[in-house]
MARRO-93313 format. One record per residue (C-alpha): chain; x, y, z. Coordinates in Angstrom, 3 decimals, m for minus. Each point is the difference from the previous one (the first is absolute). Example, Ala and Ser with C-alpha at 12.3 -4.5 7.8 and 13.67 -1.06 7.14 Angstrom:
2
<'A',<12.300,m4.500,7.800>> <'A',<1.370,3.440,m0.660>> 
***
This chain:
507
<'A',<168.411,138.210,75.334>> <'A',<m1.815,m2.024,2.679>> <'A',<m2.093,3.047,0.937>> <'A',<m1.057,0.541,m3.617>> <'A',<m0.946,m3.679,m0.424>> <'A',<m1.998,0.126,3.231>> <'A',<m1.866,3.092,m1.188>> <'A',<m0.863,m1.686,m3.294>> <'A',<m1.223,m3.164,1.730>> <'A',<m2.132,1.915,2.475>> <'A',<m1.418,2.153,m2.774>> <'A',<m1.125,m3.098,m1.879>> <'A',<m1.500,m1.527,3.126>> <'A',<m1.854,3.163,0.943>> <'A',<m1.154,0.998,m3.458>> <'A',<m3.791,0.154,m0.047>> <'A',<m2.416,1.478,m2.527>> <'A',<m0.616,3.681,0.730>> <'A',<m2.530,0.942,m2.629>> <'A',<m1.318,m3.311,m1.328>> <'A',<m3.721,m0.200,0.624>> <'A',<m0.912,m2.507,m2.688>> <'A',<1.692,m2.165,m2.563>> <'A',<m0.435,m0.657,m3.660>> <'A',<m2.954,m2.215,m0.860>> <'A',<m2.739,1.823,1.946>> <'A',<m2.417,m1.164,m2.706>> <'A',<1.669,m3.338,m0.642>> <'A',<1.376,m1.094,m3.357>> <'A',<m3.279,m0.943,m1.645>> <'A',<m1.107,3.051,m1.970>> <'A',<m2.401,1.186,2.685>> <'A',<0.163,2.984,2.313>> <'A',<m0.435,0.610,3.733>> <'A',<m0.765,3.184,1.908>> <'A',<3.585,0.000,1.268>> <'A',<1.450,0.169,3.495>> <'A',<m0.464,3.382,1.675>> <'A',<2.961,2.101,1.015>> <'A',<0.611,0.258,3.769>> <'A',<m1.191,2.962,2.024>> <'A',<2.438,2.495,1.487>> <'A',<m0.789,m1.180,3.526>> <'A',<0.969,m3.565,m0.927>> <'A',<3.314,1.214,m1.388>> <'A',<0.759,2.131,3.055>> <'A',<m0.752,m2.941,2.288>> <'A',<2.271,m2.245,m2.031>> <'A',<m2.689,m2.570,m0.858>> <'A',<m0.499,0.682,m3.712>> <'A',<0.507,m3.679,m0.800>> <'A',<m1.397,m1.950,m2.909>> <'A',<m2.655,m2.482,1.096>> <'A',<0.834,m3.581,m0.914>> <'A',<m3.598,m0.462,m1.164>> <'A',<m1.881,2.494,m2.164>> <'A',<m3.664,m0.297,m1.058>> <'A',<m0.781,2.321,m2.905>> <'A',<m2.847,0.633,m2.424>> <'A',<0.762,m1.513,m3.390>> <'A',<m1.225,0.039,m3.594>> <'A',<1.033,m1.922,m3.086>> <'A',<m1.085,m0.562,m3.588>> <'A',<0.055,m3.724,m0.883>> <'A',<0.396,m1.013,m3.644>> <'A',<0.088,m3.820,0.193>> <'A',<m3.281,m0.457,m1.854>> <'A',<0.918,2.523,m2.702>> <'A',<m2.453,2.553,1.377>> <'A',<1.281,2.599,2.512>> <'A',<m1.798,m0.358,3.344>> <'A',<0.542,2.357,2.944>> <'A',<0.168,m1.578,3.441>> <'A',<0.354,1.760,3.339>> <'A',<0.805,m1.223,3.486>> <'A',<3.042,m0.130,2.278>> <'A',<3.659,m0.913,m0.208>> <'A',<1.815,m1.239,3.127>> <'A',<3.772,0.442,m0.055>> <'A',<2.031,m1.881,2.615>> <'A',<3.770,0.476,0.132>> <'A',<2.914,1.021,2.166>> <'A',<2.833,1.299,m2.161>> <'A',<1.742,2.026,2.712>> <'A',<3.142,m2.137,m0.366>> <'A',<0.549,1.558,m3.418>> <'A',<1.236,3.138,1.804>> <'A',<2.000,m1.719,2.735>> <'A',<1.597,m3.075,m1.569>> <'A',<2.525,m0.130,m2.817>> <'A',<m1.944,m2.836,m1.652>> <'A',<m2.823,m2.388,0.750>> <'A',<m3.562,m0.830,m0.946>> <'A',<m3.596,0.618,1.070>> <'A',<m3.456,m1.221,m0.989>> <'A',<m3.138,1.957,m0.805>> <'A',<m3.573,m1.121,m0.508>> <'A',<m2.718,1.658,m2.077>> <'A',<m3.631,m0.969,0.574>> <'A',<m2.635,1.481,m2.314>> <'A',<m3.749,m0.416,0.292>> <'A',<m2.020,2.000,m2.507>> <'A',<m3.227,m0.169,m1.984>> <'A',<m1.807,1.840,m2.766>> <'A',<m2.807,2.442,0.724>> <'A',<m2.634,m2.593,m0.979>> <'A',<1.792,m2.814,1.898>> <'A',<0.097,m2.132,m3.159>> <'A',<3.803,0.101,0.099>> <'A',<2.120,m0.822,3.053>> <'A',<3.768,m0.119,0.423>> <'A',<1.870,m1.860,2.732>> <'A',<3.793,0.195,m0.186>> <'A',<2.674,m0.924,2.559>> <'A',<3.594,0.450,m1.119>> <'A',<3.064,m0.596,2.174>> <'A',<3.307,1.434,m1.206>> <'A',<3.587,m0.378,1.154>> <'A',<2.510,2.786,m0.498>> <'A',<3.787,m0.279,0.145>> <'A',<1.867,3.251,0.570>> <'A',<3.470,1.443,0.273>> <'A',<0.987,3.464,1.208>> <'A',<3.084,1.981,m0.978>> <'A',<1.237,3.420,1.042>> <'A',<1.096,3.094,m1.877>> <'A',<1.116,3.374,1.353>> <'A',<m3.454,1.476,0.603>> <'A',<m2.452,m2.874,m0.515>> <'A',<m0.693,m3.688,0.383>> <'A',<m0.908,m2.148,m2.990>> <'A',<m2.271,m3.018,0.436>> <'A',<m0.435,m2.639,m2.714>> <'A',<m3.007,m2.314,0.356>> <'A',<m1.069,m3.077,m1.980>> <'A',<m3.479,m1.401,0.621>> <'A',<m1.352,m3.461,m0.879>> <'A',<m3.327,m1.751,0.595>> <'A',<m0.357,m2.494,2.849>> <'A',<m3.692,m0.649,m0.645>> <'A',<m2.791,1.427,m2.162>> <'A',<m3.591,m1.004,0.746>> <'A',<m2.628,1.752,m2.100>> <'A',<m3.629,m0.696,m0.836>> <'A',<m1.950,2.281,m2.332>> <'A',<m3.743,m0.604,m0.379>> <'A',<m1.879,1.662,m2.864>> <'A',<m3.699,m0.660,m0.679>> <'A',<0.174,m3.422,1.643>> <'A',<3.236,m1.059,m1.733>> <'A',<3.072,m0.618,2.143>> <'A',<3.528,0.763,m1.189>> <'A',<2.906,m1.237,2.128>> <'A',<3.700,0.871,m0.308>> <'A',<2.069,m3.129,m0.684>> <'A',<3.141,0.572,2.069>> <'A',<2.064,m2.759,m1.590>> <'A',<m0.861,0.951,m3.572>> <'A',<0.655,3.667,0.791>> <'A',<3.623,m0.838,0.753>> <'A',<0.145,1.091,3.646>> <'A',<2.479,m1.800,2.211>> <'A',<2.742,m0.084,m2.608>> <'A',<1.902,2.915,1.499>> <'A',<m0.922,2.617,m2.604>> <'A',<m0.427,3.560,1.246>> <'A',<m3.450,1.514,m0.087>> <'A',<1.568,3.361,0.864>> <'A',<3.441,1.557,0.322>> <'A',<0.505,3.361,1.690>> <'A',<2.741,2.471,0.685>> <'A',<m0.477,2.569,2.763>> <'A',<2.193,2.997,0.747>> <'A',<m0.429,1.042,3.628>> <'A',<1.255,3.590,0.213>> <'A',<0.080,1.824,3.369>> <'A',<m3.605,1.192,m0.329>> <'A',<m1.631,m1.835,m2.918>> <'A',<m0.080,m3.519,m1.379>> <'A',<m0.274,m0.262,m3.781>> <'A',<m0.682,m3.341,m1.661>> <'A',<m0.481,m1.588,m3.391>> <'A',<m0.855,m3.564,m0.916>> <'A',<m0.997,m2.415,m2.739>> <'A',<m2.857,m2.488,0.238>> <'A',<m0.608,m3.078,m2.151>> <'A',<m2.040,m3.215,0.375>> <'A',<m2.414,m2.384,m1.765>> <'A',<m3.335,m1.251,1.302>> <'A',<m1.822,m3.083,m1.348>> <'A',<m3.727,m0.100,0.814>> <'A',<m1.952,m3.251,m0.095>> <'A',<m3.708,m0.803,m0.195>> <'A',<m0.231,m3.363,1.724>> <'A',<2.824,m2.076,m1.460>> <'A',<0.217,1.997,m3.233>> <'A',<2.390,2.854,m0.625>> <'A',<m2.017,3.107,m0.796>> <'A',<2.189,3.084,m0.325>> <'A',<3.578,1.146,0.457>> <'A',<0.820,3.513,1.204>> <'A',<3.583,1.171,m0.519>> <'A',<0.855,3.077,2.056>> <'A',<3.027,2.262,m0.325>> <'A',<0.550,3.504,1.245>> <'A',<1.799,2.375,2.275>> <'A',<m0.630,1.977,3.132>> <'A',<1.684,3.036,1.509>> <'A',<m0.568,2.399,2.863>> <'A',<1.293,1.601,3.180>> <'A',<m0.727,0.171,3.741>> <'A',<0.663,2.950,2.321>> <'A',<m1.698,1.733,2.962>> <'A',<m2.059,2.500,m2.031>> <'A',<m1.181,m2.068,m2.941>> <'A',<0.416,m3.272,m1.834>> <'A',<m0.877,m1.310,m3.447>> <'A',<0.001,m3.373,m1.697>> <'A',<m0.627,m0.359,m3.737>> <'A',<m0.348,m3.281,m1.848>> <'A',<m0.324,m0.822,m3.677>> <'A',<m0.953,m3.479,m1.226>> <'A',<m0.383,m1.603,m3.403>> <'A',<m2.356,m2.975,0.227>> <'A',<m0.360,m2.494,m2.834>> <'A',<m3.034,m2.332,0.272>> <'A',<0.085,m3.101,m2.198>> <'A',<m2.326,m2.951,m0.419>> <'A',<0.748,m3.725,m0.415>> <'A',<m1.123,m2.341,m2.731>> <'A',<m2.945,1.364,m1.977>> <'A',<m0.098,3.084,2.209>> <'A',<1.545,2.574,m2.339>> <'A',<m0.082,2.989,2.361>> <'A',<3.154,2.090,0.017>> <'A',<m0.430,3.232,1.955>> <'A',<2.652,2.513,1.016>> <'A',<m0.815,2.441,2.801>> <'A',<2.000,2.864,1.468>> <'A',<m0.790,0.646,3.676>> <'A',<1.445,2.946,1.949>> <'A',<m0.770,0.025,3.761>> <'A',<1.219,2.688,2.387>> <'A',<m0.291,0.847,3.680>> <'A',<1.060,3.254,1.637>> <'A',<m0.167,1.562,3.424>> <'A',<0.954,3.512,1.071>> <'A',<m0.509,2.579,2.729>> <'A',<m1.422,3.494,m0.333>> <'A',<0.038,2.816,2.550>> <'A',<m2.361,2.925,0.476>> <'A',<m0.505,2.756,2.556>> <'A',<m3.412,0.338,1.653>> <'A',<m1.021,3.227,1.727>> <'A',<m1.710,m0.483,3.335>> <'A',<m3.608,1.195,m0.057>> <'A',<m0.674,1.189,3.607>> <'A',<1.556,3.357,0.876>> <'A',<0.808,m0.636,3.713>> <'A',<2.381,m2.929,m0.471>> <'A',<3.664,m0.444,0.813>> <'A',<1.144,m0.710,m3.573>> <'A',<m0.787,1.587,m3.335>> <'A',<0.132,m3.162,m2.068>> <'A',<1.655,m3.332,m0.600>> <'A',<1.404,m2.192,m2.751>> <'A',<m1.761,m3.118,m1.230>> <'A',<1.873,m2.726,m1.793>> <'A',<m2.020,m2.276,m2.297>> <'A',<0.979,m3.436,m1.258>> <'A',<m1.198,m0.717,m3.521>> <'A',<0.312,m3.497,m1.439>> <'A',<m1.363,m1.293,m3.276>> <'A',<0.569,m2.691,m2.555>> <'A',<m1.193,m0.627,m3.498>> <'A',<0.665,m1.738,m3.268>> <'A',<m0.707,0.286,m3.673>> <'A',<m0.056,m2.799,m2.529>> <'A',<0.086,m0.138,m3.762>> <'A',<m0.720,m3.103,m2.097>> <'A',<2.482,0.374,m2.827>> <'A',<m1.308,m2.783,m2.255>> <'A',<m3.217,0.069,m2.043>> <'A',<m3.041,m1.812,1.398>> <'A',<m3.229,0.707,m1.830>> <'A',<m2.192,m1.450,2.764>> <'A',<1.165,2.626,2.522>> <'A',<m1.497,3.468,0.292>> <'A',<2.170,3.111,m0.081>> <'A',<m0.620,0.436,3.723>> <'A',<1.297,m3.525,0.646>> <'A',<3.124,0.466,m2.110>> <'A',<1.324,2.909,2.023>> <'A',<m0.771,1.187,3.506>> <'A',<1.238,1.194,3.359>> <'A',<m0.988,m0.179,3.642>> <'A',<0.898,1.898,3.169>> <'A',<0.217,m1.164,3.570>> <'A',<0.005,2.710,2.661>> <'A',<0.060,m0.467,3.743>> <'A',<m1.405,2.254,2.681>> <'A',<2.459,2.810,0.531>> <'A',<1.526,0.157,3.464>> <'A',<1.161,3.160,1.771>> <'A',<1.668,1.339,3.125>> <'A',<0.293,3.313,1.802>> <'A',<3.572,1.100,0.438>> <'A',<1.652,1.755,2.932>> <'A',<m1.246,3.561,0.466>> <'A',<2.174,2.721,m1.583>> <'A',<0.343,2.595,2.733>> <'A',<0.338,3.699,m0.701>> <'A',<3.553,0.883,m0.948>> <'A',<0.833,3.522,1.143>> <'A',<3.558,m0.495,m1.227>> <'A',<m1.194,m0.390,m3.625>> <'A',<m1.989,2.773,m1.678>> <'A',<m3.254,m0.775,m1.803>> <'A',<1.529,0.832,m3.372>> <'A',<3.190,m1.991,0.563>> <'A',<0.702,m2.179,m3.061>> <'A',<0.414,m3.163,2.099>> <'A',<m2.720,0.462,2.627>> <'A',<m2.304,m2.630,m1.491>> <'A',<2.896,m2.393,m0.523>> <'A',<1.044,0.369,3.632>> <'A',<m3.558,m0.485,1.238>> <'A',<m0.484,m3.141,m2.079>> <'A',<3.245,m1.595,1.153>> <'A',<m0.776,0.856,3.606>> <'A',<m3.470,m1.521,m0.364>> <'A',<1.554,m3.151,m1.425>> <'A',<2.477,m0.025,2.912>> <'A',<2.953,0.232,m2.382>> <'A',<1.467,3.129,1.584>> <'A',<m0.169,1.050,3.627>> <'A',<m2.539,2.634,1.044>> <'A',<1.851,2.405,2.219>> <'A',<0.743,3.670,m0.545>> <'A',<3.174,m0.462,2.036>> <'A',<1.309,m2.932,m2.006>> <'A',<m1.397,1.002,m3.372>> <'A',<1.466,3.250,m1.270>> <'A',<m0.981,0.268,m3.685>> <'A',<2.879,2.232,m1.102>> <'A',<2.681,m2.038,1.743>> <'A',<2.133,m2.314,m2.154>> <'A',<m0.992,m3.615,0.484>> <'A',<2.720,m2.454,0.968>> <'A',<0.867,m3.159,m1.908>> <'A',<m1.266,m2.139,2.858>> <'A',<m3.340,1.795,0.389>> <'A',<m0.675,m0.148,m3.742>> <'A',<0.710,m3.718,m0.150>> <'A',<m2.399,m0.477,2.912>> <'A',<m2.940,1.782,m1.666>> <'A',<0.758,m1.751,m3.287>> <'A',<m0.009,m3.346,1.810>> <'A',<m3.283,0.805,1.751>> <'A',<m1.582,1.034,m3.295>> <'A',<0.889,m3.396,m1.519>> <'A',<m0.799,m2.053,3.113>> <'A',<3.638,m0.885,0.621>> <'A',<m0.702,0.173,3.713>> <'A',<1.917,m1.778,2.792>> <'A',<m2.611,m1.907,1.994>> <'A',<0.494,m1.525,3.445>> <'A',<1.326,m3.295,m1.351>> <'A',<2.540,1.793,m2.183>> <'A',<1.176,2.147,2.913>> <'A',<0.326,m3.069,2.211>> <'A',<2.091,m1.897,m2.557>> <'A',<2.090,3.069,m0.828>> <'A',<1.464,m0.004,3.491>> <'A',<1.818,m3.222,m0.900>> <'A',<1.809,1.247,m3.083>> <'A',<3.123,2.018,m0.667>> <'A',<m0.127,3.738,m0.628>> <'A',<m0.214,0.781,m3.716>> <'A',<0.892,3.690,0.089>> <'A',<2.850,1.091,2.226>> <'A',<m1.630,3.350,0.817>> <'A',<m3.426,m1.415,0.993>> <'A',<m0.167,m2.353,2.968>> <'A',<m3.090,m1.482,1.650>> <'A',<m0.367,3.049,2.240>> <'A',<m0.472,2.320,m2.971>> <'A',<m3.692,0.978,m0.541>> <'A',<0.256,m0.896,m3.706>> <'A',<1.865,m3.274,0.500>> <'A',<m2.843,m2.397,m0.799>> <'A',<m1.250,1.977,m2.974>> <'A',<3.443,0.176,m1.605>> <'A',<0.463,m3.703,0.671>> <'A',<m3.375,m0.752,m1.565>> <'A',<0.880,2.194,m2.993>> <'A',<3.300,m1.849,m0.309>> <'A',<m1.707,m3.410,0.001>> <'A',<m2.480,1.252,m2.606>> <'A',<2.984,1.043,m2.153>> <'A',<m1.036,3.651,0.042>> <'A',<3.274,1.265,1.501>> <'A',<3.581,m1.220,0.077>> <'A',<1.665,2.812,1.922>> <'A',<3.006,2.077,m0.996>> <'A',<3.731,m0.371,0.372>> <'A',<1.226,m2.332,2.737>> <'A',<m3.382,m1.514,0.958>> <'A',<m1.323,3.394,1.099>> <'A',<m3.434,1.433,m0.622>> <'A',<0.322,3.637,1.104>> <'A',<m3.575,0.124,1.374>> <'A',<0.209,3.638,1.180>> <'A',<1.485,1.343,m3.224>> <'A',<m2.362,2.293,m1.990>> <'A',<m1.474,m1.700,m3.034>> <'A',<0.636,1.347,m3.497>> <'A',<m2.714,0.001,m2.633>> <'A',<1.864,m2.378,m2.289>> <'A',<0.358,m2.431,2.917>> <'A',<m3.728,0.181,0.695>> <'A',<m0.917,m0.560,m3.644>> <'A',<2.330,m2.987,m0.218>> <'A',<m1.624,m1.593,3.050>> <'A',<m3.491,0.598,m1.424>> <'A',<0.803,m1.812,m3.231>> <'A',<1.841,m2.769,1.829>> <'A',<m2.909,m0.730,2.335>> <'A',<m2.312,m0.591,m2.981>> <'A',<2.675,m1.785,m2.017>> <'A',<m0.240,2.011,m3.212>> <'A',<3.679,0.757,m0.554>> <'A',<m0.248,m1.855,m3.323>> <'A',<m2.032,2.870,m1.468>> <'A',<3.033,2.251,0.331>> <'A',<2.537,m2.525,m1.275>> <'A',<2.088,1.753,m2.618>> <'A',<3.706,0.333,m0.649>> <'A',<m0.272,3.739,0.508>> <'A',<m3.543,0.908,1.114>> <'A',<m0.781,3.602,m0.811>> <'A',<m2.834,1.344,2.124>> <'A',<m2.266,2.820,m1.115>> <'A',<1.112,2.330,2.786>> <'A',<2.072,3.145,m0.594>> <'A',<2.437,m0.976,2.740>> <'A',<0.536,m3.523,m1.336>> <'A',<3.787,0.460,0.150>> <'A',<m0.203,0.583,3.761>> <'A',<m1.520,m3.429,0.632>> <'A',<2.466,m2.553,1.362>> <'A',<0.631,m2.892,m2.422>> <'A',<m1.374,m2.570,2.482>> <'A',<m3.332,1.902,0.243>> <'A',<m0.657,0.719,m3.682>> <'A',<m1.682,m3.301,m0.821>> <'A',<m2.431,0.346,2.915>> <'A',<m0.857,3.628,m0.787>> <'A',<m0.422,m0.832,m3.681>> <'A',<m2.315,m2.910,0.915>> <'A',<m2.019,2.159,2.412>> <'A',<m0.503,2.712,m2.598>> <'A',<m1.173,m2.598,m2.551>> <'A',<m2.822,m1.175,2.253>> <'A',<m0.898,3.539,1.110>> <'A',<1.217,m0.402,3.565>> <'A',<2.696,2.713,m0.158>> <'A',<m1.056,3.299,m1.536>> <'A',<2.546,2.490,1.298>> <'A',<m0.524,3.749,0.396>> <'A',<0.432,2.490,m2.869>> <'A',<1.629,m2.748,m2.016>> <'A',<2.579,m0.798,2.694>> <'A',<0.274,m3.030,2.289>> <'A',<2.548,1.586,2.441>> <'A',<1.732,m3.330,0.748>> <'A',<2.433,1.328,2.610>> <'A',<m2.571,1.962,2.033>> <'A',<m1.030,m1.387,3.370>> <'A',<m3.531,m1.384,0.342>> <'A',<m2.147,1.746,2.598>> <'A',<m2.467,m1.959,2.087>> <'A',<m2.871,1.635,m1.884>> <'A',<1.547,m0.951,m3.341>> <'A',<0.508,m3.563,1.201>> <'A',<m3.710,m0.223,0.839>> <'A',<m0.890,1.280,m3.467>> <'A',<2.214,m2.431,m1.896>> <'A',<m0.991,m3.016,2.113>> <'A',<m3.695,0.845,m0.370>> <'A',<0.557,0.392,m3.748>> <'A',<1.518,m3.499,0.018>> <'A',<m3.046,m1.349,1.836>> <'A',<m2.348,1.661,m2.498>> <'A',<1.958,m1.629,m2.816>> <'A',<m0.323,m3.375,1.704>> <'A',<m3.722,0.505,0.669>> <'A',<m1.067,0.656,m3.594>> <'A',<2.617,0.799,m2.651>> <'A',<1.738,m3.366,0.103>> <'A',<m3.410,m1.721,m0.033>> <'A',<m0.943,1.856,m3.183>> <'A',<3.271,m1.106,m1.588>> <'A',<m1.111,m3.623,0.522>> <'A',<m3.530,0.594,m1.282>> <'A',<m1.300,m3.047,m1.856>> <'A',<m2.905,1.550,m1.931>> 
***
């Protein structure tokens, strides 16, 4: 009992984010949009320093509606926060500060906004994920909007800040490889001209998205109601839908000179863009059709990196079905490049598959993790600290990817079955819910051969196009070869690069 308690305590203490490169609110909560935080390069991940900066300076755009006429402003947003405790502490709080400086193209409109928020959080565990609940309130809101010589200032006291109401409430599900989140946003702003109340903007909406090593998306949707005071009869309702997305692509480039030691190399590009569309839902005769509905895009300069050279593989024929998959994973340093160690037709072991799956999702034991791991009890009885896969299995255990089998054993050398591999793939991206059914019936001819504990995962994987089978069969009990493991892991990465992004497409 004591050993189990000690393991749990140490796991909580050592739990750190493995694939969190940004948090919700990359564009703020104001109806604007930023260019988004770029995903980390492979070299950063391999060196163990893919850490979120506490201060981000991003390009920013927003449509302001305070005057009743939509005005586009552009500038920068500075985000300052350190929310790392969310993934290490059971509960607590952190502050974040948003500073926005933007102006219209003709400089007749300027926006200065500084908002400080405080977030309370609590974290709970489930079998294969961590759930984080966050409630955010306003500590201070300083905003000055200048339009054609008129100055509009947010009245903090009249806006109701400081009374403990939430401006946002989020729930985040941190699965082994991906964090999914969803939240609601609501607040009122009172603008003054001098000592006179001018306009009230009531904002309500939601936001949702995900973060993982190969892509991330955040979508927001706001309803803004702009009302006047006294004789000011304006009543305008606007729908605003911002989004920001970032993803990686990979391409092979042939080398031009003939006398060179390598035939080509892979290039990985980092594409990040944001945008929004708005639609004024109420009738305003004084506005043109172009003013009533519009959109804008915000794209950053695409970054790129050359990956490790894929050497010639004499042990894999040119027409081998998995040659390109193997080359890509070797270039990304996910599988080892050695003809002695890498035999494509050999069955992959449970331990080796977990290692390449961990490396593909940046669940990597860095130096600090290895150092701290020497102080904790052994989790799996058949893997001690002298085992070459010890730190990867421990990292996978902390990430809730694996739990072991039987009496705290992992069986790292045991050949991996296809149904085991498919279950791990779905677990690492946390999409078991898609296969939830009292008796899931997959589309495969050998459905009856699938173990009951694997059916939900295989059903979920087939729904999203990740598992296709061969001649209508999934062959659940067959062992996975090393070549097949490369193919299915690379297919997972391709899904995470683009397919999941398209599923979150805003417009």
